[in-house]
N, C-alpha and C positions, 0 to 999 in steps of 0.2 A: 340714307341720303336725305339731305335737307329739303323739305317740301317747297321752300321758296327759292331754291336755287334755279336760276334761269335755264341752266342746261338740262333741267329735268322737266321743262314745260312743253316738250315735244319739239320737233324740228320746225324751222321757219318755213312757212308756206310761201312759195314763189308768187310774185305779182303776176296775175293773169290778164288776158285781154278783157274778160268780164270785169275784173277789178278796176282797170283803167277806165273803161266806159262808164263806170259808176262814179268816178271822181267828179266833184262839182264842176271843175273847169271844163270837162268834156260833156257832162250831162247837160250843161247849159246850151249846147249845140243841138239838143234833141236827137241823139244818135239812134239809128235804126239799123238792125242787123239784117242784111239782105241775103247773104249766104253764109254757111259755116256755123250755124247756131251750135251744133254739137262740139265744135272745136274752140269755143270761147274759153276753155280752161287752159289753153296754151300759155306757157310762161312768156312773159315779156322781158327781154334782156335789155332793151334800149328803145328809145323813140327816135325816129329819123324823119326829118322834114325834107321833102324833095320836090323839085319842079323839073327834074331831068327826065329824059325819055328812056334812060337806061340806069335807073337807080340801083339795080342789083349789084353792079360792080363796086358799090361802096358799102355793101352790107355783108355781115358775117353770120346772120341767122338769129332769129328771135326778136327782130325789130318790129315795132309797131310803126308802119309807114303812114305818114300824114301828107296829103296832097290836096291842092285846090282843084285838081283835074285838068289844069292848063296843059301839062305836057303829054297827056294821053294821045296816042296816035289816032288819026282820023279813020283809018281802015280797020276792019275786023281782024285781019291777020296780024296787024301791028299791035292791036290790043291783046290778042292771044299771046304774042311773043312777050309783051310787057308783063303779063300775069305769069307766064311760064317762068320767066327769069326770077320773079319774086318768090314763086313757089319752090323753084329749084334751090335757091339759096337758103330757104327755110324761114322766110318772113312770118311773123306771128299773125299779122292781119294788115289789111289795106283800109285806110280811113279816107274817104273822099268828101270834100265839102261841096254841097250843091247850092252854091251862092253865085259864083262868077260865071263859069263856063256852062255848067249843067244845072238843071233844076230837077232832073230825074237821072238815075244812073243809066248809062248806055246799055242796051241789051247785050251787046258783044262783051262788055265788061262783066255783066252779071253771069252770062253763060260761061265765060272763061274762068271766073273765080269758082263757080259751082263745079265745073269740070275738074279743077285742080284741088278742090277742097280748101281753098284759101278764104278765110272769113273776110267778107266785104261789108263795111259799115259806112253809112251815109250820115252826113250832118246837115240838118235843115237850116241851121243858123250859123252865122259867122263865129268862129272860135279863134282865140289867140293861140296859134300853134306854139309860139315861143313859151308862153306860160304853161302849156301842156307839158312841154319837154322839161321845164324847170321843176314842176311838181313831181312828175313821174321819176325823173332822174334823182331827185332828192330822196324819194321813197326807195328806189333801187340801191342807191349808195348807202342809205341807212340800213337796209337789209343786209348788204354785203358786209358792212362794219359789224353788225350784230352777229352775222354768221361767222366772221373771223373770231369774235370774242367767244362765241359758243364753241367753236372748234378748239380754241385754246383751253377752255374749261374742260372739254372732253379729254384732251391730252393730260391736263393736270389731274383730273379725277382718276384716270387709269394709271398714271404714274404713282399716285398715292396708294392705290390698291396694290400695285406691284411691290412698292417699297415695304409695305406692311405684311407682305407674304400672303395675300388673300388667296383663298381656295377657289376652285372653279365655280362653286355655287354663288359666292360673292360677286365674281366677275360677271356671270350671266345675269344676276339680279340687277347689278348696276347698269348693264346695257339695256335691259328692259325698262328700267326707270327713266333713264336719260332719253331713250328713243320714243317711249310711249307705245312700243310695239312688242309683240311676243317674240322672245328669243329662245332658241333651242340649240343645245349642244348634242351632237350625235357622234357615234363611233363609225368605224369603217364599214360595218355591216348594217348600217342604217337603223341602229337602235337609239332611241332618244334617251340620253342619259340625264340631262337636266333640262327642265322646261320652266320658264318664267312667263306666265301668260299676262298679257296686257291688251285689253280690248277683246279678248277671246276667253272662253272657258278652256280648261285643260282638255275636255272632251273635244271641243272644236279644233284645238291646236294639234292634238295628237291622234285623232281618229284615223285609223288605217295608215299609220305613219310610214311604215316601210314602203308600201306601194307608192305613196305620194312622194316620198323622198327619192326613190329610185327614178320616178318620172321626171324629177327636177334635173337629173343628169349631173355628171361630174364637172369639175372646173378647177383650174389652178390659180384663179385670181378672184378678186371680189367683184361680183357682178350679179345682176338680176337674171334668174333662170327659171325655166319650167313653166308649165301651164298656169300655175298659181302665182307666178311672179315673185318667188322667194329671192331675197338678197342673201347670198351665201359667201362665206370666206373659209378657206382651208386653215386648219390648225396643224402646223408642221414645224419641224426643226431640222436643219441641215439635211434636207431631202427625205426625212422620215415623216410621213403623214400619220396623224393620230385620229383625225376626224374632221369635222367641219362645224361651223356655227352658222345658224340660219336665222334671219329676221323675217317674220311673216307679216304680210299685210292683214289688217283686221277685217277689211271688207273689200269687195271688188271696186267700190267707188272711192277708195282711199287714195290720196295723192301718191304718185309714184315716188320711189325712193330717190332722195337727192344726194348731193355731195356730202352733206353732213352725216347722213346715214351710212354712207360708204366709209367715211373717216371713222365713225364710231364702231362699225363692225370690224374694221381692220385693227383698231386698237384693242377691241375685245379679243380677237384672235391672237394678237401678240401677248396680251395679259394671260390668256389661257395657256399659251406655250410656256410662259415663265412659271405659271402655277403648276404645270405638269412636271417641269424640271425640278422644282423645289419641294413638291409634295409627291413622294414616290408611290403613294397608294394609287393603284389603277382606278381610272374613272369608273369602270364598270362595277368595281367593288363598292365604291361610294354610292353609286346609283342604286345598287341592290339594297344596301343598308338603308338608304333614305326611303326607298319604296316600301321596305318591310316595316320600318318605323311608322310610316304613314298609315299602313294597314293596321298594325297592332294598336296604335294610339288613335285610330279613326280620325285622322286629320284631313281626309279628303272632303271637299265641299259636297260631293254627290257620289252615288254609286257609279254613275257614268264616268265621272272623272277618274275614279279608282281603276275602272276597267281599262280606260284609254291609257292611263299612265303605265300600268303593268303590261298591257299588250304592246306598247311602244318599246318596252324592254325585252320583248321576245317571249313573254309568258302568255300562252293561249288562255283566253278567259271565256270563250264560248264552248259549250259542250265539254267542259272539263269538270272534274271534281278535285278538291284541294285537301292537302294534309299538311298540318303545321307540325314542325319538329323543333325542339329546343335542345341545344348541346350546352350543358353546363360544365365548364372545364375545371371547376372547383379550385380556382386560383392556380391552375396548372399553367405550364408554359406551352408555347407553340400554337397560340390562337390564330396567328396569321397563317402559319403553315397548315393548320387544320382547315381553315376556311378555304385556302387555295386548293388543297387536296380534295375536299368535298365537292367544290365547284367543278373541278376537272373530272372527277369521277362521274358526276351527273351528266356533264357534257358528253363524255365518252359513251355513256349508256344511252344517250339521246333522250334524257328525261328533262323536260322544261322545268326550271326551278329558279327561285331567288334565294341567294345565300348571302348573309351579312351579319355583322356584329350588332346586336341589339343593346348590349350593356357590356361592362367589363367582364371578361371571361365567360360571356354567354353569346352563342351564335344562334341565329334563327334560320330555318330552312322552310320554304314553302314549295311544295310539290304541286304541279298541275298535271293531272293524269287523265287519260282517256276513261270513258265510262266503264269499260271492261277491264281496265288495267289494275291489277292488285298492287297495293302499296306496301304490304308487309315485307316481301322479299327485298324491295328497294331500301326500306328503312333498316332491315337487318344488315345489308351490305354497308350502308353508311355507318351504322353503329360499330361494325367491326373495324372500319377504318379509324373511327374516332378513338376507340379503346386501344387500338394499336399505337396511336400517337400519344394519347393521354389516358393511361390505365385507370385513373381515378375519376374520369369524367362520367357524367350521367346524361343519358339520352332519353328524352321523354317525347311522347307523341300525343297530340290532341285528337279529337274526333274528326273523322272525315266529314267535309261539308261540300255542298253542291254549288254554293254561290260565293264569289270572291268576297263579298261584304261580310260573310260569316266567318272569315278567317281570323278576325280579332277574337272571336269566342274560342276558336280552336287553339289559338296561341295562349289564351288565358288558362284554359284547362291544362295545356301542356306545362304551363308555369306552375300550376297547383301541384302537379305531379312532382316537379323538381323540388318545390318547397317541402313536400312530404317525403323526400328521400334523404335519409341521414347518411353521413359518410360511412362507407363500408357496407351499405345495404346490399345484400345478395341479389343477383339478377334472377328473374323468373327462370324456371328450369327449361323453358322452351324458346327463349329469345334473349337478346342482349340489350333490350330497351324496355322502358317502363311506360305503363298506360294508367289511366285513371282507375281502371278496374283492379289494379294492384294495391290500391290504397285501402288498408284496413284500419282498425282502431289505433294501433300503435303509431302508424305513419301519419294518420290524421292528427293525432295529438302532438306528434313531432312538428307538424306544420303550424300548429296553433300554440307552440310552447311559449312564445313571447306574449301571448294574449293574457292580460291581467285577470280576465274572467276564469281562464283555465287554471292559472296559478292560485287564484283565490279559492276556487272550488276544491282543489287538491289540499290546500292548507286547512280548510274548514272540515273536510272529511277525515283527515289523518293526523292533525296536529297533536291531539291528546295522546295518541298512541306513540308518535315519534318522541314526544316529550317524556313519556313514561320510560321508554327504552333508554333514552339518554340519561335520565336521572337514576335509574335502577340497574342499568347494565344488562337489561333483558333484550330479547330479540323477538318480541311479539309481532313485529312487522313481517318478519320472514314466515312466522307461523301463519299469519293471515294470507300471505302470498300462496303458501302451499295449499291452504284450504280453498282459496278461490280458484287456483289452477286446477284443483281436483273437482271443481263444480259442486262443492259442498259435501263431498264424500270424506267423512272424518277418517276412516280407515286408511284410505289412500293417502290423505294428507299426513297422517301420523307416520306412515312408512316413508314418505318422501323426506320428512323432517327428522327421521331417526328417533321418533318419540313413541312412548307407550300410548295406548288409546286413552288411559286415564289422564295422563299429562296433557294430551291434546285437548280433552274435554275441559280440563281446568283452565288451560290457556285461552280457549275460545270463550269461556264464560267471562274471563278477565277482559278480553277484547270487547265483548258485548257491553260490559259495564262501563269501560272507559269511553267507548264511542256512542253509548246509548243506542245501540243498533241490535236488531234481531237478525242473526245470521241464518235463520231458517227461512227468511223472506228472500224470494228470488229477486225482487226489485232492489232491495237494500244490498244484496250481494253484488248486483250489477253496478250500483252506484259506487260501491267500494272498489270494485275491480277497475272501473274507469279511473278513479282517483289514484289507485296504486300504479296503474299503467302510466298515467301522466307523471307521477312522481319519478318512476324509472326513467322516463324520457327526459325530464328536467334535470335529473342528477347526471345523466349521461351526456348532456349537451356541453 
């Protein structure tokens, strides 16, 4: 969104009693607040000048009532009735001029206003009431016109989002930017799927989310609800409800939600409905994917934000240990089906987890387990499901970690296992998944096969031997392989190569001469064995 767009500068704050009293036209009268100081933030809808004994019959609520005090009843019951009528209709405040009839406010008036919580303001000097109405009404009308323009911009912005097929993340982000408040999309079981914080951290917005959301209570319309005063709107279509979107106040002293906020949240809910209809991927799946990517790429601003985000998705983060799993489908088909089956299997087993696509043909799974809960049987079941759907897939597991912030390391090590697993790699004899402990020299070199340093090392060690075989039609490379595989035992090497011992000795001398190597040296044999293994990996790739 454009930073200088007026619709993104937060909602228009309504004109309050305190604002009006601060205007020069009223400040010249030396206003003094006699009662109702805590209520000076009441919005002023209009200014009404009256000298009637029953002004309330001409009011609709929200008016700042200006009077010289001339019509006030003489008796205390009459004064109380006068104030009661103003309070009942919802007048914003009563301003009385102490110039003509009174020089101090009557005690009965002060008592009545204090009893009804109606702000009473006195003016020590004469004020032109007509000028007050002109100034305040001009401000109010200007606010109304600006509010209409901003409402129009809200409609235009969300229409544009809908026409371009924006996803739910784009919609929620736009709502947070335009309102200047935190906006959260949740599903029907009170899991926070998308959170765009504004004025709050992710931790502040999502801490203990499910409990707070349930305390807010249900509702079928857009309204302010719950002990924290959330503004919520349902997201639904033709009677089927998918969740709701909530706008959170940043602080307890923040102005209440106004009509513009209601309009914005209603348009947000409509845009989310359209996004749900045109984007078939379930919101939960997208939320899991984004949460996993944030963990893997360490995109959270703090560890507390990461815990709050995952906890709000239903993943327990306290007193849990975590295991990262990668499923590499090897360009296989059925990624969506595999993802759905794994998530369903974990839910059926009651194992809290995040499951989502991390890259093309690669799924990530994060298990959150109790301290005494073994992870190997769970992973074995998941691997069986994966291999049943995609026989060529590779399932790898990172090390178990005790803190959520360490899951990035667990995923990195699981990724290293995948990178070191060539196509057709046999499974370990006791399980259907791979671990870092399975990675030997050959698989390590397979993972590093594209590294120029490995390629250069292999070429330097064996180039002369390869060139000799090519030019003379010999097969000294195979002789070297038999010798190294036999750990330097010439007799065994000769038998494996179908050669006499004398021929083997002769060939080994030729190899030593070509490579300028001493094959009796254990270190040099190791160097050649690494190079030959790397060559096999490079040629097989």
